TORTOR-15235 format. One record per residue: residue in three letters; y negated, z, x of N, C-alpha, C in turn. Coordinates in steps of 0.05 Angstrom, whole numbers, padded with zeros to 5 digits, always signed. Example, Ala and Ser with C-alpha at 12.3 -4.5 7.8 and 13.67 -1.06 7.14 Angstrom:
! residues 2
ALA+00114+00156+00264+00090+00156+00246+00066+00156+00264
SER+00045+00142+00257+00021+00143+00273-00001+00157+00258
! end
This chain:
! residues 99
UNK-01180-01211+01798-01187-01189+01816-01177-01156+01803
UNK-01170-01146+01825-01159-01117+01819-01170-01097+01835
UNK-01176-01073+01824-01189-01055+01839-01171-01030+01835
UNK-01162-01018+01857-01142-00995+01854-01157-00971+01864
UNK-01155-00950+01850-01164-00922+01860-01144-00899+01858
UNK-01150-00887+01879-01129-00864+01883-01142-00839+01890
UNK-01135-00818+01877-01150-00793+01880-01127-00774+01888
UNK-01133-00761+01910-01113-00740+01930-01130-00712+01922
UNK-01115-00693+01911-01122-00663+01909-01107-00653+01930
UNK-01119-00643+01948-01104-00631+01973-01114-00602+01975
UNK-01094-00581+01980-01095-00553+01989-01091-00552+02021
UNK-01113-00539+02028-01113-00537+02059-01102-00516+02071
UNK-01098-00517+02093-01078-00493+02105-01097-00473+02109
UNK-01094-00457+02133-01113-00435+02141-01138-00440+02148
UNK-01154-00442+02129-01183-00454+02133-01198-00431+02117
UNK-01222-00423+02138-01238-00402+02123-01268-00408+02128
UNK-01277-00433+02130-01305-00438+02128-01305-00471+02123
UNK-01329-00480+02115-01333-00507+02111-01328-00524+02134
UNK-01338-00509+02159-01337-00525+02184-01304-00531+02195
UNK-01288-00508+02189-01259-00516+02190-01250-00538+02173
UNK-01260-00537+02148-01248-00553+02130-01259-00583+02139
UNK-01282-00588+02150-01290-00613+02158-01270-00625+02178
UNK-01263-00602+02198-01244-00605+02220-01217-00619+02211
UNK-01209-00612+02187-01183-00619+02180-01187-00644+02160
UNK-01207-00650+02146-01211-00674+02125-01219-00698+02138
UNK-01240-00691+02161-01242-00718+02175-01221-00732+02187
UNK-01203-00719+02202-01184-00736+02213-01164-00749+02193
UNK-01161-00739+02170-01145-00749+02153-01160-00776+02138
UNK-01186-00772+02137-01201-00795+02125-01202-00820+02146
UNK-01205-00811+02170-01208-00833+02197-01178-00840+02198
UNK-01155-00830+02195-01132-00843+02196-01127-00865+02173
UNK-01135-00855+02149-01135-00872+02134-01148-00899+02136
UNK-01170-00900+02145-01188-00919+02147-01179-00934+02175
UNK-01165-00923+02194-01155-00943+02214-01130-00953+02208
UNK-01110-00942+02196-01084-00950+02184-01094-00975+02167
UNK-01111-00970+02148-01113-00990+02129-01143-00996+02132
UNK-01149-01018+02144-01183-01024+02145-01193-01032+02122
UNK-01178-01044+02105-01187-01056+02079-01192-01037+02055
UNK-01188-01012+02067-01193-00988+02041-01220-00975+02047
UNK-01231-00968+02026-01255-00948+02025-01239-00919+02022
UNK-01253-00899+02041-01245-00875+02038-01267-00858+02039
UNK-01264-00835+02019-01285-00815+02022-01279-00786+02017
UNK-01286-00762+02026-01287-00741+02007-01300-00740+01985
UNK-01284-00733+01959-01305-00743+01934-01302-00717+01918
UNK-01292-00693+01926-01293-00667+01908-01284-00644+01922
UNK-01290-00626+01912-01285-00597+01918-01306-00590+01943
UNK-01329-00607+01945-01341-00605+01968-01350-00573+01978
UNK-01354-00557+01961-01362-00527+01963-01336-00509+01967
UNK-01315-00517+01968-01292-00501+01969-01280-00500+01996
UNK-01270-00480+02013-01256-00481+02036-01232-00493+02040
UNK-01215-00484+02018-01189-00489+02020-01177-00515+02004
UNK-01197-00526+01988-01188-00549+01975-01204-00574+01981
UNK-01190-00598+01978-01210-00625+01984-01198-00642+01965
UNK-01222-00663+01958-01209-00684+01946-01218-00709+01956
UNK-01195-00729+01960-01204-00751+01972-01200-00774+01955
UNK-01217-00792+01959-01218-00815+01944-01211-00841+01959
UNK-01192-00860+01953-01188-00881+01966-01186-00906+01947
UNK-01207-00928+01953-01205-00952+01935-01197-00974+01951
UNK-01185-00992+01938-01177-01021+01949-01183-01045+01930
UNK-01191-01068+01938-01195-01091+01922-01172-01113+01928
UNK-01159-01123+01907-01139-01142+01918-01138-01165+01897
UNK-01124-01188+01902-01121-01207+01882-01101-01203+01863
UNK-01084-01185+01873-01055-01180+01860-01053-01144+01851
UNK-01046-01141+01827-01038-01115+01822-01015-01103+01839
UNK-00997-01119+01844-00978-01109+01865-00984-01098+01895
UNK-01001-01113+01905-01019-01110+01930-01031-01080+01928
UNK-01051-01083+01907-01065-01050+01903-01045-01030+01902
UNK-01022-01031+01886-01005-01011+01883-00994-01004+01913
UNK-00986-01021+01923-00971-01020+01947-00990-01006+01971
UNK-01011-01012+01969-01029-01000+01992-01038-00971+01984
UNK-01040-00966+01959-01049-00940+01950-01023-00918+01955
UNK-00999-00931+01949-00981-00913+01953-00971-00907+01982
UNK-00984-00927+02003-00973-00920+02024-00993-00902+02037
UNK-01023-00905+02022-01043-00882+02033-01030-00860+02022
UNK-01022-00852+01999-01012-00829+01986-00989-00818+02006
UNK-00969-00831+02012-00945-00824+02030-00961-00815+02061
UNK-00978-00826+02065-00987-00821+02096-01001-00793+02096
UNK-01010-00785+02069-01030-00762+02065-01007-00741+02060
UNK-00985-00744+02043-00967-00724+02031-00947-00720+02059
UNK-00945-00729+02079-00926-00726+02099-00943-00708+02119
UNK-00965-00700+02115-00981-00688+02135-00971-00657+02134
UNK-00960-00648+02159-00951-00618+02156-00972-00594+02149
UNK-00998-00605+02159-01023-00582+02159-01031-00579+02129
UNK-01022-00597+02110-01039-00593+02082-01012-00595+02060
UNK-01023-00588+02039-01004-00596+02017-01016-00611+01991
UNK-01005-00633+01987-01017-00650+01968-01007-00639+01938
UNK-01029-00629+01926-01027-00620+01901-01022-00640+01880
UNK-01039-00661+01884-01035-00685+01859-01047-00711+01867
UNK-01035-00730+01858-01044-00756+01864-01048-00777+01841
UNK-01071-00781+01835-01076-00800+01811-01078-00831+01818
UNK-01066-00849+01810-01071-00877+01815-01083-00892+01790
UNK-01109-00905+01796-01115-00921+01771-01120-00949+01779
UNK-01113-00970+01760-01123-00998+01767-01138-01013+01745
UNK-01157-01023+01755-01177-01038+01740-01175-01071+01745
UNK-01178-01080+01723-01181-01111+01725-01210-01119+01720
UNK-01216-01142+01729-01242-01153+01721-01247-01160+01691
UNK-01220-01158+01677-01225-01164+01646-01225-01138+01629
UNK-01229-01114+01646-01233-01087+01639-01261-01086+01625
UNK-01266-01075+01599-01295-01075+01592-01297-01041+01587
! end
């Protein structure tokens, strides 16, 4: 069993309040969940900053290749959005043999 984790650090556009931030981040999370129903997605960091967001994505699979493939597809989906800037993306892969 493999667990893949992706952390996306995002700079938001012209956002001046947490309410506006939610209006940008929620559709991103929803689109990831809709396109890839087997992944778990949540806003995981920078919760009190207006123009920054961290989104975490997790996937469980029988193969490392599938985990990597799904996470890369999720990263591309976010990176190509014109209303945000992807500052960094970090992928990690865990196995059931990790201690």
